[in-house]
VEXBA-266837 format. One record per residue (C-alpha): x, y, z; residue number from 1. Coordinates in nm, 4 decimals. Layout:
N
         X         Y         Z    i
         X         Y         Z  NUM
...
! end
This chain:
501
         X         Y         Z    i
    0.4262    2.2065   -1.7241    1
    0.8012    2.1672   -1.7441    2
    0.9351    1.8811   -1.9564    3
    1.1557    1.6126   -1.8016    4
    1.5281    1.6646   -1.8267    5
    1.7095    1.3916   -2.0153    6
    2.0114    1.3811   -1.7874    7
    2.2214    1.0955   -1.6600    8
    2.1210    0.9794   -1.3146    9
    2.4327    0.7949   -1.2010   10
    2.6190    0.9807   -0.9280   11
    2.8916    0.8578   -0.6931   12
    2.6406    0.8607   -0.4060   13
    2.3718    0.6577   -0.5834   14
    2.6296    0.4169   -0.7237   15
    2.7730    0.3588   -0.3765   16
    2.4246    0.3048   -0.2347   17
    2.3307    0.0516   -0.5021   18
    2.6484   -0.1436   -0.4331   19
    2.5500   -0.1855   -0.0679   20
    2.1925   -0.3079   -0.1207   21
    2.1458   -0.6873   -0.1017   22
    2.0356   -0.8460   -0.4281   23
    1.9963   -1.2094   -0.3199   24
    1.7273   -1.4102   -0.1473   25
    1.7037   -1.4023    0.2307   26
    1.6314   -1.7554    0.3533   27
    1.6833   -1.8726    0.7112   28
    1.8978   -1.5718    0.7971   29
    2.1348   -1.6113    0.5007   30
    2.1632   -1.4117    0.1786   31
    2.1971   -1.6483   -0.1138   32
    2.1492   -1.6701   -0.4919   33
    1.8417   -1.8276   -0.6452   34
    1.8632   -2.2053   -0.6673   35
    1.8461   -2.1867   -1.0460   36
    2.1074   -1.9125   -1.0616   37
    1.8747   -1.6776   -1.2499   38
    1.8407   -1.3041   -1.1956   39
    1.6064   -1.0340   -1.3237   40
    1.6785   -0.6669   -1.3929   41
    1.5516   -0.3719   -1.1901   42
    1.5486   -0.0511   -1.3922   43
    1.5024    0.3212   -1.3365   44
    1.1661    0.4308   -1.4837   45
    1.3021    0.7815   -1.5421   46
    1.5731    0.6584   -1.7795   47
    1.5322    0.2874   -1.8428   48
    1.8838    0.2331   -1.7087   49
    1.9728   -0.0806   -1.5153   50
    1.9957   -0.0375   -1.1391   51
    2.0692   -0.3952   -1.0335   52
    2.0240   -0.7607   -1.1188   53
    1.8313   -0.9382   -0.8432   54
    1.8084   -1.3091   -0.7615   55
    1.5010   -1.4676   -0.9218   56
    1.3425   -1.7066   -0.6721   57
    1.2155   -2.0481   -0.7854   58
    0.9463   -2.2740   -0.6365   59
    1.2217   -2.4639   -0.4548   60
    1.3438   -2.1388   -0.3013   61
    0.9906   -2.0584   -0.1903   62
    0.9533   -2.3910   -0.0121   63
    1.2954   -2.3457    0.1490   64
    1.1775   -2.0109    0.2822   65
    0.8604   -2.1693    0.4208   66
    1.0683   -2.4471    0.5759   67
    1.2707   -2.1812    0.7575   68
    0.9619   -1.9863    0.8663   69
    0.7971   -2.3046    0.9929   70
    1.1058   -2.4046    1.1931   71
    1.1345   -2.0587    1.3479   72
    0.7625   -2.0194    1.4269   73
    0.7517   -2.1955    1.7655   74
    1.0401   -2.0016    1.9213   75
    0.9296   -1.6680    1.7740   76
    0.5757   -1.7148    1.9036   77
    0.7188   -1.7846    2.2500   78
    0.9582   -1.4896    2.2417   79
    0.8871   -1.2269    2.5041   80
    0.6599   -0.9538    2.3657   81
    0.9136   -0.7004    2.4893   82
    1.1896   -0.8726    2.2895   83
    0.9822   -0.8557    1.9710   84
    0.8994   -0.4947    2.0504   85
    1.2633   -0.3964    2.0971   86
    1.3656   -0.5469    1.7632   87
    1.0955   -0.3517    1.5834   88
    1.1877   -0.0323    1.7676   89
    1.5550   -0.0784    1.6801   90
    1.4582   -0.1237    1.3163   91
    1.2412    0.1888    1.3329   92
    1.5367    0.3975    1.4509   93
    1.7645    0.2491    1.1841   94
    1.5188    0.3272    0.9030   95
    1.4848    0.6860    1.0252   96
    1.8623    0.7228    1.0475   97
    1.8953    0.5948    0.6903   98
    1.6056    0.8014    0.5564   99
    1.8077    0.9478    0.2691  100
    1.9225    0.6018    0.1585  101
    1.5716    0.4598    0.1596  102
    1.4274    0.7662   -0.0138  103
    1.6963    0.7648   -0.2820  104
    1.6443    0.3959   -0.3456  105
    1.2662    0.4364   -0.3782  106
    1.3077    0.7280   -0.6166  107
    1.5489    0.5273   -0.8294  108
    1.3432    0.2102   -0.8604  109
    0.9879    0.3492   -0.8439  110
    1.0211    0.7059   -0.9757  111
    0.8476    0.9122   -0.7078  112
    0.9982    1.2545   -0.6309  113
    1.2624    1.2478   -0.3585  114
    1.0614    1.4710   -0.1231  115
    0.7677    1.2311   -0.1424  116
    0.9996    0.9370   -0.0914  117
    1.1264    1.1015    0.2273  118
    0.7623    1.1301    0.3335  119
    0.7157    0.7593    0.2732  120
    1.0153    0.6838    0.4929  121
    0.8501    0.8738    0.7778  122
    0.5170    0.7016    0.7146  123
    0.6627    0.3553    0.6607  124
    0.8945    0.3675    0.9595  125
    0.6022    0.4620    1.1821  126
    0.4453    0.1182    1.1269  127
    0.7538   -0.0355    1.2863  128
    0.7197    0.1948    1.5875  129
    0.3411    0.1568    1.6136  130
    0.3534   -0.2218    1.6120  131
    0.6558   -0.2247    1.8426  132
    0.4217   -0.0567    2.0891  133
    0.1326   -0.2929    2.0089  134
    0.3477   -0.6055    2.0580  135
    0.3317   -0.5618    2.4360  136
   -0.0438   -0.4887    2.4416  137
   -0.1875   -0.8138    2.3028  138
   -0.4469   -0.9181    2.5602  139
   -0.7272   -1.1662    2.6278  140
   -0.9966   -1.1741    2.8944  141
   -1.1399   -1.3711    3.1864  142
   -1.4973   -1.3264    3.2950  143
   -1.7983   -1.4974    3.4515  144
   -2.0478   -1.6541    3.2123  145
   -2.3932   -1.4998    3.2070  146
   -2.5442   -1.7915    3.4034  147
   -2.2558   -1.7840    3.6557  148
   -2.2107   -2.1587    3.6035  149
   -1.8701   -2.1323    3.4386  150
   -1.5888   -1.8969    3.3590  151
   -1.4787   -1.7728    3.0151  152
   -1.1085   -1.7469    2.9328  153
   -1.0188   -1.5947    2.5937  154
   -0.6612   -1.6226    2.4685  155
   -0.4940   -1.4933    2.1525  156
   -0.2007   -1.6548    1.9793  157
   -0.0082   -1.6014    1.6539  158
   -0.1745   -1.7273    1.3386  159
    0.1496   -1.8884    1.2230  160
    0.3719   -1.8586    0.9156  161
    0.2524   -1.5802    0.6841  162
    0.2982   -1.4937    0.3183  163
    0.3114   -1.1190    0.2584  164
    0.2840   -0.9955   -0.1018  165
    0.3568   -0.6253   -0.1495  166
    0.3043   -0.3876   -0.4454  167
    0.5518   -0.1662   -0.6265  168
    0.4012    0.1758   -0.5579  169
    0.4974    0.2129   -0.1890  170
    0.7994   -0.0180   -0.1601  171
    0.8782    0.0624    0.2037  172
    0.5429    0.1442    0.3620  173
    0.3570   -0.1565    0.2212  174
    0.6306   -0.3831    0.3543  175
    0.6425   -0.2318    0.7036  176
    0.2606   -0.2167    0.7214  177
    0.2550   -0.5961    0.6866  178
    0.5829   -0.7021    0.8475  179
    0.5279   -0.4855    1.1569  180
    0.2058   -0.6484    1.2818  181
    0.3122   -0.9976    1.1749  182
    0.6341   -0.9838    1.3772  183
    0.4671   -0.8060    1.6691  184
    0.2034   -1.0789    1.6904  185
    0.4648   -1.3553    1.6860  186
    0.4237   -1.4737    1.3253  187
    0.7113   -1.5673    1.0988  188
    0.7145   -1.4208    0.7497  189
    0.7825   -1.5007    0.3866  190
    0.7837   -1.1691    0.1998  191
    0.7449   -1.1491   -0.1770  192
    0.8177   -0.7904   -0.2862  193
    0.7071   -0.6568   -0.6241  194
    0.9251   -0.7461   -0.9204  195
    0.9513   -0.3812   -1.0249  196
    1.0706   -0.2494   -0.6855  197
    1.2406   -0.5193   -0.4770  198
    1.5486   -0.3232   -0.3686  199
    1.3783   -0.1234   -0.0923  200
    1.2364   -0.4402    0.0630  201
    1.5766   -0.6085    0.0507  202
    1.7390   -0.3133    0.2273  203
    1.4612   -0.3205    0.4894  204
    1.5219   -0.6906    0.5469  205
    1.8899   -0.6201    0.6075  206
    1.7969   -0.3518    0.8613  207
    1.5661   -0.5951    1.0440  208
    1.8393   -0.8576    1.0493  209
    2.0831   -0.6081    1.1939  210
    1.8208   -0.5169    1.4552  211
    1.8424   -0.8710    1.5950  212
    1.5725   -1.0670    1.4135  213
    1.6460   -1.4413    1.4524  214
    1.7133   -1.6534    1.1419  215
    1.4051   -1.7784    0.9644  216
    1.1678   -1.5237    1.1155  217
    1.1805   -1.3053    0.8018  218
    1.2503   -1.4571    0.4597  219
    1.2457   -1.2529    0.1378  220
    1.1796   -1.3883   -0.2110  221
    1.2255   -1.1424   -0.4989  222
    1.1068   -1.3065   -0.8190  223
    0.9947   -1.2320   -1.1725  224
    0.7596   -1.5340   -1.1624  225
    0.5219   -1.4487   -0.8800  226
    0.2718   -1.7301   -0.9248  227
    0.5494   -1.9891   -0.9526  228
    0.6826   -1.8815   -0.6143  229
    0.3556   -1.8227   -0.4304  230
    0.1668   -2.1219   -0.5721  231
    0.3582   -2.3888   -0.3764  232
    0.3302   -2.1812   -0.0573  233
   -0.0481   -2.1436   -0.0840  234
   -0.0779   -2.5180   -0.1441  235
    0.1275   -2.6026    0.1665  236
   -0.0757   -2.6527    0.4870  237
    0.2064   -2.5111    0.6988  238
    0.1249   -2.1619    0.5675  239
   -0.1548   -2.0091    0.7762  240
   -0.1954   -1.6512    0.6580  241
   -0.1891   -1.4508    0.3329  242
   -0.1743   -1.0722    0.3137  243
   -0.1803   -0.9153   -0.0326  244
   -0.1896   -0.5606   -0.1654  245
   -0.2517   -0.5234   -0.5360  246
   -0.5138   -0.5411   -0.8071  247
   -0.8575   -0.6918   -0.7586  248
   -0.8176   -0.9511   -1.0399  249
   -0.4977   -1.0873   -0.8828  250
   -0.6615   -1.0720   -0.5413  251
   -0.9481   -1.2904   -0.6604  252
   -0.7011   -1.5496   -0.7885  253
   -0.5108   -1.5531   -0.4606  254
   -0.8313   -1.5787   -0.2565  255
   -0.9320   -1.8830   -0.4585  256
   -0.5939   -2.0447   -0.3952  257
   -0.6068   -1.9531   -0.0254  258
   -0.9405   -2.1299    0.0092  259
   -0.7776   -2.4722   -0.0327  260
   -0.6443   -2.4619    0.3236  261
   -0.8858   -2.1924    0.4485  262
   -0.6074   -1.9419    0.5121  263
   -0.6612   -1.6240    0.7083  264
   -0.6493   -1.3495    0.4465  265
   -0.6034   -0.9740    0.4361  266
   -0.6613   -0.8272    0.0913  267
   -0.6102   -0.4596    0.0050  268
   -0.7241   -0.4374   -0.3557  269
   -0.8230   -0.1822   -0.6184  270
   -0.9970    0.1491   -0.5727  271
   -1.2094    0.4005   -0.7620  272
   -1.2213    0.6868   -0.5129  273
   -1.4824    0.9601   -0.5539  274
   -1.3795    1.3129   -0.4531  275
   -1.6937    1.5119   -0.3686  276
   -1.6957    1.8917   -0.3472  277
   -2.0255    2.0359   -0.2227  278
   -2.1558    2.3882   -0.2817  279
   -2.0758    2.4926    0.0758  280
   -1.7167    2.3630    0.0616  281
   -1.4107    2.5729    0.1335  282
   -1.2988    2.5668   -0.2301  283
   -0.9287    2.6557   -0.1764  284
   -0.9096    2.3820    0.0880  285
   -1.0793    2.1413   -0.1519  286
   -0.8201    2.2239   -0.4189  287
   -0.5413    2.1596   -0.1676  288
   -0.7024    1.8276   -0.0851  289
   -0.7406    1.7399   -0.4521  290
   -0.3710    1.8031   -0.5135  291
   -0.2850    1.5641   -0.2315  292
   -0.5434    1.3008   -0.3129  293
   -0.4584    1.2946   -0.6845  294
   -0.0931    1.3843   -0.7366  295
    0.0665    1.2214   -0.4323  296
    0.2821    0.9363   -0.5601  297
    0.2213    1.0531   -0.9218  298
   -0.1365    0.9309   -0.8853  299
   -0.0095    0.5741   -0.8543  300
   -0.1985    0.4937   -0.5355  301
   -0.5096    0.2909   -0.4614  302
   -0.6234    0.5844   -0.2464  303
   -0.5858    0.8380   -0.5291  304
   -0.8895    1.0471   -0.6137  305
   -1.0308    0.8917   -0.9299  306
   -1.3677    1.0586   -0.9953  307
   -1.3971    1.4277   -0.9104  308
   -1.7647    1.5130   -0.8567  309
   -1.8069    1.8872   -0.8005  310
   -2.1292    2.0757   -0.7322  311
   -2.2298    2.2846   -1.0324  312
   -2.2326    2.6047   -0.8241  313
   -1.8586    2.5827   -0.7457  314
   -1.7324    2.3761   -1.0392  315
   -1.5919    2.6709   -1.2335  316
   -1.4047    2.8145   -0.9346  317
   -1.2695    2.4731   -0.8307  318
   -1.1584    2.3856   -1.1836  319
   -0.9855    2.7177   -1.2480  320
   -0.7941    2.7010   -0.9206  321
   -0.6959    2.3385   -0.9793  322
   -0.5739    2.3998   -1.3341  323
   -0.3595    2.6895   -1.2127  324
   -0.1979    2.4646   -0.9526  325
   -0.1445    2.1805   -1.2003  326
    0.0218    2.4075   -1.4585  327
    0.2853    2.4964   -1.1984  328
    0.3893    2.1359   -1.1315  329
    0.7374    2.0412   -1.2492  330
    0.7844    1.7032   -1.4159  331
    1.1175    1.5234   -1.4253  332
    1.3385    1.2576   -1.2667  333
    1.2614    1.2398   -0.8970  334
    1.6151    1.3097   -0.7772  335
    1.6255    1.6470   -0.9522  336
    1.5426    1.9531   -0.7381  337
    1.1823    2.0706   -0.7072  338
    1.0337    1.7882   -0.9142  339
    0.6710    1.7101   -0.8210  340
    0.5726    1.4677   -1.0986  341
    0.8064    1.1786   -1.1654  342
    0.7751    0.9015   -1.4253  343
    0.5141    0.6306   -1.4178  344
    0.6449    0.2881   -1.3275  345
    0.6662    0.1328   -1.6778  346
    0.5577    0.1693   -2.0390  347
    0.2409   -0.0366   -1.9876  348
    0.1293    0.1963   -1.7070  349
    0.1835    0.5088   -1.9186  350
    0.0036    0.3527   -2.2143  351
   -0.2978    0.2801   -1.9945  352
   -0.3153    0.6368   -1.8618  353
   -0.2757    0.7850   -2.2105  354
   -0.5446    0.5495   -2.3391  355
   -0.7908    0.6541   -2.0691  356
   -0.7377    1.0214   -2.1531  357
   -0.7780    0.9577   -2.5255  358
   -1.0970    0.7613   -2.4613  359
   -1.2346    1.0396   -2.2388  360
   -1.1693    1.2999   -2.5089  361
   -1.3419    1.0735   -2.7611  362
   -1.6414    1.0724   -2.5265  363
   -1.6670    1.4513   -2.5143  364
   -1.4117    1.5516   -2.2487  365
   -1.2390    1.8900   -2.2724  366
   -0.8640    1.8785   -2.2086  367
   -0.7636    2.1806   -1.9980  368
   -0.3978    2.1019   -1.9265  369
   -0.1601    1.8133   -2.0000  370
   -0.2703    1.5101   -2.1945  371
    0.0308    1.4664   -2.4246  372
    0.3067    1.2075   -2.3906  373
    0.6409    1.3938   -2.3835  374
    0.9417    1.3064   -2.5956  375
    1.2569    1.1655   -2.4408  376
    1.3538    0.8862   -2.2100  377
    1.1471    0.7532   -1.9248  378
    0.7801    0.6768   -1.8737  379
    0.6603    1.0306   -1.8091  380
    0.3020    1.1519   -1.8359  381
    0.2121    1.5107   -1.7456  382
   -0.0345    1.6128   -1.4771  383
   -0.3629    1.6432   -1.6631  384
   -0.7062    1.7944   -1.6015  385
   -1.0114    1.7280   -1.8139  386
   -1.3816    1.8007   -1.7737  387
   -1.7106    1.6756   -1.9085  388
   -1.6277    1.3185   -2.0081  389
   -1.9442    1.1330   -2.1142  390
   -2.0965    0.8599   -1.9019  391
   -1.9532    0.5852   -2.1236  392
   -1.5933    0.7001   -2.0818  393
   -1.3710    0.4329   -1.9271  394
   -1.2147    0.6905   -1.6963  395
   -1.5268    0.6825   -1.4768  396
   -1.5054    0.3067   -1.4190  397
   -1.1362    0.2153   -1.4272  398
   -0.8662    0.2969   -1.1757  399
   -0.6470    0.5582   -1.3476  400
   -0.3235    0.5074   -1.1506  401
   -0.1700    0.8203   -1.2950  402
   -0.1707    1.2017   -1.2618  403
   -0.5062    1.2674   -1.4291  404
   -0.8073    1.4545   -1.2866  405
   -1.1463    1.4049   -1.4523  406
   -1.4132    1.6496   -1.3303  407
   -1.7892    1.6150   -1.3680  408
   -2.0662    1.8043   -1.1904  409
   -2.3677    1.7211   -0.9736  410
   -2.6598    1.9242   -0.8386  411
   -2.7687    1.7638   -0.5090  412
   -2.6456    1.5379   -0.2311  413
   -2.8534    1.2352   -0.3275  414
   -2.7118    1.2421   -0.6807  415
   -2.3553    1.2766   -0.5483  416
   -2.3935    0.9810   -0.3120  417
   -2.5541    0.7607   -0.5768  418
   -2.2813    0.8342   -0.8297  419
   -2.0066    0.7909   -0.5719  420
   -2.1417    0.4474   -0.4756  421
   -2.1879    0.3374   -0.8375  422
   -1.8753    0.1218   -0.8465  423
   -1.7746   -0.2291   -0.7462  424
   -1.4914   -0.0768   -0.5426  425
   -1.5130    0.0611   -0.1919  426
   -1.1719    0.1601   -0.0594  427
   -1.1837    0.5347    0.0125  428
   -1.3942    0.8405   -0.0622  429
   -1.3247    1.2099   -0.0075  430
   -1.5782    1.4827    0.0645  431
   -1.5532    1.8572    0.1227  432
   -1.8407    2.0321    0.3015  433
   -1.8847    2.2755    0.5900  434
   -2.2099    2.1041    0.6937  435
   -2.1428    1.8728    0.9904  436
   -2.4752    1.6902    0.9495  437
   -2.3958    1.6232    0.5846  438
   -2.0521    1.4955    0.6792  439
   -2.2068    1.2466    0.9237  440
   -2.4629    1.1378    0.6654  441
   -2.1866    1.0783    0.4134  442
   -1.9932    0.8677    0.6655  443
   -2.2962    0.6405    0.6937  444
   -2.4159    0.6422    0.3314  445
   -2.0954    0.6202    0.1286  446
   -2.0043    0.2536    0.0700  447
   -1.6341    0.2820    0.1406  448
   -1.4039    0.1551    0.4119  449
   -1.2521    0.5008    0.4643  450
   -1.3637    0.8615    0.4242  451
   -1.1456    1.1697    0.4047  452
   -1.3754    1.4423    0.5367  453
   -1.2285    1.7801    0.4419  454
   -0.8984    1.5994    0.4020  455
   -0.7173    1.4677    0.0963  456
   -0.5036    1.2182    0.2918  457
   -0.6411    0.9325    0.5023  458
   -0.3401    0.7035    0.5480  459
   -0.2183    0.6930    0.9067  460
   -0.0372    0.4105    1.0891  461
   -0.2665    0.4597    1.3909  462
   -0.5833    0.4142    1.1805  463
   -0.7393    0.1006    1.0270  464
   -0.6713    0.1027    0.6521  465
   -0.8909   -0.1091    0.4243  466
   -1.1955   -0.1286    0.2039  467
   -1.5291   -0.2982    0.1417  468
   -1.6886   -0.4618   -0.1633  469
   -1.4230   -0.5573   -0.4199  470
   -1.1598   -0.3372   -0.2568  471
   -1.0725   -0.6101   -0.0108  472
   -1.1124   -0.7648    0.3319  473
   -0.9348   -0.6969    0.6596  474
   -0.7595   -0.3909    0.7952  475
   -0.3979   -0.2793    0.8232  476
   -0.2694   -0.0340    1.0822  477
   -0.4387    0.0935    1.3930  478
   -0.5544   -0.1202    1.6831  479
   -0.7133   -0.3526    1.4291  480
   -0.3934   -0.4252    1.2363  481
   -0.2355   -0.6732    1.4752  482
   -0.5615   -0.8675    1.5140  483
   -0.5269   -0.9860    1.1547  484
   -0.2286   -1.1955    1.2714  485
   -0.3855   -1.3414    1.5869  486
   -0.6143   -1.6380    1.6403  487
   -0.8671   -1.6468    1.9250  488
   -0.8966   -1.9439    2.1615  489
   -1.1867   -1.9773    2.4043  490
   -1.1474   -2.1923    2.7164  491
   -1.4639   -2.2858    2.9063  492
   -1.3798   -2.3358    3.2754  493
   -1.6056   -2.5131    3.5220  494
   -1.7420   -2.2993    3.8054  495
   -1.4514   -2.2709    4.0543  496
   -1.7050   -2.2310    4.3394  497
   -1.8874   -2.5585    4.2790  498
   -1.9015   -2.7537    4.6059  499
   -1.7314   -2.4725    4.7949  500
   -1.8781   -2.3842    5.1337  501
! end
């Protein structure tokens, strides 16, 4: 694998872009500094160089943002669905028109290759369009009760002010996947973007403002002290909804805090995705799927394939083909041409990945490619393939969040299913087989919220994204996504025909 180039990243174009991105807090329609005057640095993981200093929100800023969201809630809930839809559609078009800006910004602050960042722009923008279309399709029902003695009227209405907490690995798509349905449903928003990648969210907020979003409907709180900012919001009864994407340990803490006022919650948490390749699989297609499921986003995705379970009859062919593909990947800063593996997000992330590989080798794994931390700047780790790690290796139980494939073998379907389900997580699984009956059995027997059947990519704005067990609650995207931001009201109506002749 090619080594990263140690070249300067500043260009006139990137410098001009960084100068135009907001770096303050957005509260009640106004960009402003943090009340304490503090800022925190945002750096490029490929070089460690400073990109921008961003306002560091305080608890007082958080409450000011909730004040604004609370004041704006009544009017936004009463806004015409078509008006909300048009704002989201205008924002969709603006994001698409500025695709290069958004992609460049994501590559700079998160590290993903530019081509993948462009793909995220397409994916992330689609949530704005999808929920623009869903805004005008929120419905209820009216029907006769089963005993014909009354009528049933079911209404839906916005949950109310929402706190949306997004992760660093998909800075645009995780924001639009939450903001889109919240605004479409008529909820106001306080958004807390990740400390490591706030710039994309701030640019998105500016686009939404320019699209006509009223003051107070969207408030944005970048901060280096997440719990200090979110704690007062979760303790305030005016907040009615929490949506969080991140690790399971943090999710547990937030769920406990949300219980004080019994908030509606959507939690998209950790994953430990099995990738099953059966003896009857199309092996080249399975390798294609593995490349997507593992190396998309440098492996820094909750949907990334984590445990590769391959039938013994095809394990050698699958492994040889995969290693050949991995050796051809080019590693380097994401804005350089033809780069497919960018840096990991920070030193701690690289240390964890390196530690998992070292532990696997200590437990009997054979390293086939990669596995060595390169010299030079940035938090790079090469695409790596290893086989045969012992059962006690941490790599089987922990989410890798990096470009590492660990392959073990199985001999029958029952063993594959049992091993796949042997985890507290249940976000997504992948399976390759030509047997339709097996595919349907897997859909019913695998304990995961999503299944990629002969596909290495499951994410789709038109589909419900989410997991079971300790991978979370609720769904984002699809027809189900907007329901997470709506309350249901039932009205029992006396029989309108009583006493009628």
